[in-house]
C-alpha positions, 0 to 999 in steps of 0.5 A: 500500500505504501509503495502504491501511494508513493508511486501515485503521489510521484506520478501526480506530483502530490507531495503532501502524501509523503508526510501523511504516509510518514505519520501513518507508518510512524504509528506502526513503528511506535505501536507495532503492527496493531498501530499501523492503520494499513495493517489494521485495514488489511486484517479487518477487510481483506484477510477475512476474504482470503484463504487461511494464511500458511505463513506469517511475518513476525511482528518484530519484522513488521515493526522494524520495516515500519521504523525504516519507512518512517525514518525515510519518509521523515527525511523526505518530509524535511527535504520537502520543507527546506525546498529540495523536492527532487531529493525528497522524491528520490528518498520517497521512491527508495522507500517505495522500492524497499516496500515493494521488495519486502511485500513481494519477496519477503526480503526485509531491509530493516532485518538485514540491517539489524542482523549486520549491526548485531554481527559487528558488535 
């Protein structure tokens, strides 16, 4: 959902979508998957219509991914506010790519970064 919203905002030049998504994903980063409005909407409206899930993402993985998304969208928001729109879109599109990769392949950048940081210690 985040990737689709960011790509749509980029195509239609709707820069206000970046901070709104940052706040929504930030709620998931702060409160875990139950705090993420996208997760709640999926669980309430889409999941009951699908066959039973055979695999689940760990809540810590989802939260870590939300932290990365919120940080990138916050950085993009700051760059919009100081007048660097091109840089903001580059940062936002990087987040869209990270979200698409996580959603389609199960490869989570946040988990990979956390693992590498733990190995260095």
